[in-house]
N, C-alpha and C positions, 0 to 999 in steps of 0.2 A: 767144409769149405766158409770162408769169415766174406760176406759181405761187405762191403763198403756204406759206411751213411752216408748220409748226404745231409743238407744245415736242418731240413725238418725233423732229422734225428736227435735236433739238437736245439728244443724249445727255450726263449725267451721267456722269464717267468717266475712264478715262485715255482721252488722245489721245497721239500719237509724229505726228512730222513730222520738217519743215529750214525751216531761212531759210537766206538766198540773200544773199551778201555778196563782193561783188569774184568775182563769177564762178565763187564755189565753193556748197556746200551744207553746213549744218551739223547733223546733228539735234537735233532737241530732242524731251523728255516732260514731256507737261502732264499734270497733275489737275484737271479743270473740272468746276464745278456749274452748270447753267444752270437757273434759277427765274423767272419772272416778267419776265422781260426784263433782269434782270442775272445775267451769266457773275462768277466767283469761282474763284482757284486758284492753282495756283504748279505750279513744274519745276524744270526744269536743263537746262541746256545746257552747252557747250565755256564758257562763259564764270560758270558758276558756276549757283546755286539764285537763284529769283525767285518773287514773291508775282504775279498776275493779277487785275486789276479792269477792270470796262467792263460794255459792256450791248448787247443786239443786239435786232433789229425782227422777228417773225414775218413782217410784210407783205413788207418787201423782203431779207429772212434776209443782213441786214444785221451784223455784227460788229465791235466797236470795242474793244478793251481796253488797257490800259496796262500794259505789263513791266517791274517795276522787280526791280533783283537787290539783294541784300545787300550789295554794292559802290556802291551807290546809283542805279548806270548805268539810266537812264530813256528806253524806247523805247513806240512809239505805233506800235497793228497796227489793220489796217482789211482785213476782208475780207468776204467772201459763201461762206454754205453754199450748194455747188454738188454734185452727184454724190457721190464719195466723200470729201467733206472741204470744210474751209473753205480757199480760196484769197484769196490778198491781197498787198496790201504793207504792209509798216512804214519807219520812219524812226527815227532818234535822234541826235545830238549829232554824229557823224563821218558817217551816212550820210544821203546826201537820199531815197531811196528804194529798198527794193528788195522784193525777193520772197518770200514764205511760202508753205508746206503743212501741213495737218495734217488 
């Protein structure tokens, strides 16, 4: 049975983790603000700096966001708050689906 999350399960501040692509894991560093169902922020990874804009739902623990790089590249993330972080998948122009964790 899944337990509904609380706002405390989505702490604002620094998050770190990785995204996967072609069998490799690449580090990513994010600064996220979670408030009232909206997630915003930014960060950097091996491709450069990016902005984050999306939403989250306490009842399903689901998080969705768009990662928009300064270069114009846009990728979509969908994950779930579980245990020690947020696990999920992402896709973009040249990637159909790959994993991530923060």
